[in-house]
N, C-alpha and C positions, 0 to 999 in steps of 0.2 A: 265275198270280196273284204278284204284287211285295209284298213285305212292308218296312214300316221297322223299325227296330232297335228301337222302341217297341211293335209290334204283337203283340198276343197272342191267335194265331186259335184257339180251341177246337178239339181235337185229341184224338179216344180215346187214341191211342198217346202222350199226353203232349209230344209233338215241336213245343210251344210255343218261341217264340224264348227265352224267360229259361230254360226248361230246359236247351235246348241250348248256350248260354253259360255256364249253370255246369258243364255237362258239360267243354265246351271248356276252361274255365278249370282244371277241377282235372286233366286232363291237360297242359295247358301247363306246371302247376306243377311237375309230374315229368317234364317233357321236358329233363331234364339228368341223365345217370348217380348224381351228387354229391346231387342232391336228391332223387333216389329213394331212394339207399342213408342218406341222415339220415333219410327219411320211413318207411324200413323199421325204423330203428334206434330212433326213438321210439314204434313200434309198440305196445310193453309197457310203458312208462311213459314219466316224464319224467327230462329229464338237463339238467343247466346247458349254458349255452356253452360254457365251459371242456372239461366233460366231451367234448362231443360234438367239439371241435376236436381234442382227443387221441385218440380214437378212431378219429376219420377222418385223421389227422395233416395237419391244415389249419390255417392261421391263423384265428385268431377273427374278425378282418374278412371273410376269404371266407367262413367259416360263418355268420355272421350276414348275409351277401346271401343264401344260401340259404335260411337261415331267413325272412328276410322275404317271400322269394317264396311260401313254403309257407303262410304265414300269411295273405298276400293270397289264396291260393287257397282258404282256408278249411280246410286240411288240419291243420293245427298251431293251437294256444293255447300261451298262454304266462303266467306269472306271475312278480312280480318278488318278492324275500327279499332285504332289504337292497341291496347292490350287483350279486347275482348274478340272472341271469333265466334261468328254467327254462322249457322246452318240452316238451310232449309232442302226441300226435296228438290230434285233434279228437275228441271221442266224437259222432258223428253214422253215420247210415246209410250215405254217401258215402263218408267214409273207410273204414268196416268192408268195404263192397263193394270198396272198391281194394286193399285188404290182402288179400280172398280173391281177388281176381282176379289181383295180383302172385304170390301164394302157387302158385298154379295154373300161372301160366305158367314160376314156376322151376323148377317138378315138371316141366313139359314140357321144358324145357330149351332150347339155341342150335338153331334150324334149321341143317341144312347150308348151302341156299343156295334164292334165290328160284327158281330153276327146278325143287325138289323138291313145289313146289304144280301144279306142270303136270302 
């Protein structure tokens, strides 16, 4: 069966096109080590763009690029206070689950090689 982008078949496992697209977008947003670090940094509270740049040792424009991608992916929310923009992790089930997944993978540590899985 072929599905178009707009088809939403009923599926008991939740594997509908919109659900899969949302999952893929979340992972795409984190498909960069700097974005992953920024997301992890913001998991416990908000920080300004300047604070994030200083902590990440990056320029503000570079940080803004990554923040934009994370916000598009629905992983961050922002608020403006005068000239400052503050970001924090979106308070959603998806972002909470991503944090738990990242934490679990960190605890596992790096794999020594792909052949260790065989």
